[in-house]
C-alpha positions, -999 to 999 in steps of 0.1 A, spaced: -43 -843 196 -77 -827 204 -64 -817 238 -34 -799 223 -58 -780 199 -79 -769 228 -49 -758 248 -36 -739 218 -69 -722 213 -71 -713 250 -36 -699 248 -47 -677 220 -76 -664 241 -51 -652 267 -28 -635 242 -54 -610 233 -52 -595 268 -21 -577 258 -37 -562 227 -50 -531 244 -25 -521 271 -34 -485 277 -20 -455 296 -33 -446 330 -22 -420 355 -8 -425 389 -40 -420 408 -53 -440 437 -76 -463 418 -78 -474 382 -96 -501 363 -87 -516 329 -113 -536 310 -118 -555 277 -151 -563 260 -151 -589 232 -184 -594 213 -186 -621 186 -216 -631 164 -215 -663 146 -228 -698 139 -214 -733 144 -197 -729 110 -186 -693 107 -177 -661 125 -198 -632 112 -185 -603 133 -161 -596 161 -156 -563 180 -131 -556 208 -132 -525 230 -107 -516 257 -113 -489 283 -96 -473 313 -118 -458 340 -149 -461 317 -132 -441 289 -129 -460 256 -94 -459 242 -90 -488 217 -113 -505 192 -111 -534 168 -136 -551 144 -134 -580 120 -146 -560 90 -115 -538 86 -91 -558 109 -76 -527 122 -68 -515 157 -82 -480 161 -69 -457 188 -97 -435 201 -72 -411 215 -44 -397 192 -18 -399 220 -23 -437 221 -3 -441 189 27 -425 205 22 -443 237 22 -478 222 42 -473 190 35 -485 155 54 -518 159 35 -528 190 2 -519 176 9 -540 145 18 -570 167 -14 -567 187 -34 -564 155 -20 -597 142 -30 -613 175 -65 -601 172 -68 -614 137 -56 -648 149 -82 -646 178 -110 -650 152 -100 -687 150 -105 -690 187 -140 -676 185 -149 -701 157 -136 -729 180 -158 -715 208 -189 -713 188 -184 -748 174 -180 -763 210 -202 -740 231 -233 -747 209 -223 -782 199 -259 -795 205 -275 -768 183 -296 -785 157 -297 -754 134 -261 -749 122 -270 -716 105 -286 -699 136 -268 -668 148 -254 -667 184 -236 -640 204 -206 -648 225 -192 -621 249 -160 -622 269 -154 -596 297 -119 -592 313 -109 -566 338 -84 -558 365 -80 -530 390 -51 -512 408 -53 -493 440 -20 -474 446 -1 -499 424 -16 -529 442 -39 -553 424 -72 -554 441 -94 -574 417 -96 -593 384 -125 -608 365 -128 -631 335 -163 -640 323 -181 -656 293 -217 -649 283 -236 -667 255 -267 -652 239 -269 -626 267 -268 -651 296 -238 -657 318 -221 -689 307 -191 -692 331 -168 -670 352 -137 -671 373 -144 -670 410 -117 -647 423 -122 -656 459 -123 -694 454 -97 -694 426 -116 -717 402 -142 -715 374 -179 -716 380 -203 -729 354 -234 -707 353 -254 -727 327 -258 -765 326 -242 -765 291 -210 -751 306 -206 -780 331 -188 -802 305 -160 -776 301 -152 -775 338 -124 -800 336 -108 -779 309 -112 -746 328 -100 -761 361 -69 -775 344 -37 -761 360 -23 -751 326 -54 -729 318 -54 -712 352 -17 -705 351 -23 -688 317 -51 -667 332 -30 -656 361 1 -650 340 -17 -628 314 -39 -609 338 -7 -600 357 16 -594 328 -7 -577 303 -35 -561 324 -16 -551 355 20 -549 345 10 -535 311 -6 -505 328 23 -499 351 47 -501 322 32 -472 304 29 -448 333 57 -429 316 30 -416 293 9 -402 321 20 -366 313 3 -368 279 -31 -364 297 -32 -332 317 -48 -336 352 -77 -313 358 -92 -302 392 -129 -306 398 -154 -278 392 -177 -280 423 -212 -267 427 -232 -269 459 -270 -262 460 -301 -269 480 -338 -276 475 -364 -266 500 -396 -286 496 -430 -272 505 -433 -296 535 -401 -281 550 -377 -309 540 -343 -299 527 -321 -317 501 -285 -308 496 -266 -314 463 -228 -314 458 -217 -318 422 -181 -322 410 -174 -323 372 -147 -319 346 -120 -336 368 -92 -360 359 -80 -385 370 -110 -404 380 -103 -409 417 -122 -384 439 -139 -383 473 -169 -362 483 -185 -362 518 -207 -340 539 -197 -322 572 -218 -302 596 -201 -275 616 -168 -292 606 -177 -326 619 -183 -359 601 -215 -378 607 -246 -394 593 -270 -365 589 -296 -380 566 -302 -402 536 -272 -400 513 -270 -411 477 -245 -409 449 -245 -409 411 -213 -428 410 -183 -415 391 -193 -412 354 -174 -402 323 -180 -369 305 -178 -366 267 -144 -349 270 -128 -378 289 -131 -361 323 -154 -373 350 -186 -363 369 -199 -372 404 -229 -359 424 -237 -367 460 -271 -359 475 -281 -356 512 -318 -357 521 -321 -341 556 -347 -352 581 -378 -330 587 -372 -299 608 -334 -298 599 -330 -263 584 -299 -273 565 -275 -247 581 -238 -253 588 -233 -280 562 -203 -281 538 -193 -304 510 -157 -315 513 -139 -326 481 -106 -344 479 -88 -348 446 -51 -351 436 -52 -318 418 -64 -300 450 -35 -292 473 -58 -293 503 -94 -307 505 -118 -282 491 -146 -270 515 -178 -257 498 -205 -244 521 -242 -249 514 -260 -217 504 -285 -202 528 -323 -208 526 -337 -187 497 -360 -158 505 -395 -168 517 -412 -138 500 -436 -152 475 -431 -143 439 -466 -131 433 -463 -106 462 -431 -92 446 -449 -90 412 -478 -71 427 -454 -47 444 -436 -40 412 -469 -36 393 -482 -11 419 -450 10 416 -453 10 378 -490 21 380 -481 48 405 -454 62 383 -476 61 352 -504 79 372 -481 106 384 -468 111 349 -503 113 334 -514 138 361 -484 160 354 -490 159 316 -527 168 321 -519 196 345 -493 210 321 -517 210 292 -544 228 312 -519 254 324 -508 261 288 -544 264 276 -554 289 304 -525 311 297 -535 314 260 -571 323 270 -562 351 294 -539 367 269 -565 366 241 -560 378 205 -543 411 198 -568 441 194 -574 454 158 -569 491 151 -602 512 149 -617 518 115 -620 555 104 -649 562 82 -641 581 49 -658 613 41 
């Protein structure tokens, strides 16, 4: 009887994977992940939040307080439909019982039954050109890894001593079939199923900026930044005189989300000393670019020192002001001299009266 209850609870765990099937676009690579965070004691579940994201963009949210599935993007309501959202909401509500079971068993040896604990579950899957390339299923308890599915070996790995006693349950064929079935059906097939909604999110080409920094010691660093693009998949690389190669120390920011659900990526190239940084281009490939974009690195900025330019401008201003002052003084003197030469008009002579 106890075994049946455990299997039923584990089955409920897997049902929630279908709760947040989200729309993706037909780009080369996409990831779909679910984050479950529960806080509770051995006796009760205090809170539960569930977040679903595609390519690091949050699309769905659920919490125990209002027991409502909230779509972060308005088009998600149309993509999933009211009936399907309602069904997924019911599954999440029933999931709360599974977390209560987990708390009761995972912290079975806890002496203080009122102490709060945090249980997290992370599930994700990835597609590359419609081919599944990875899947992960992992538990964490109080911020420490508890157990995870080893994708390469195909079995569960206990990451804390307390998790060892659950290995027979996790290695059970029934449990692993559920994992494989739901990762495939709800995470992978779920994404493929809703590709019809891809037109609801307009694809956007990247806005690319290339710049350079010349250090006082002569070293040159090149920057290539692409931002505002969608979908997420993009490739940036450096070429010199049209050829690929390793020209220096390269680094990347990684593809990061912007606030408007587009993405950002910057690659940096630190050139060796005495490399002037000429002939370099940043090549960008994205599905919204018909051909790879080629963006040349700007030339070295002028070596003229700013203070020299300031002195030159100041000297010109002083010269202009001096000339203006000299002209005004000369004009005033000329006007005064003319008045002195002309003098006052002579008065008529006085005639004495007899």
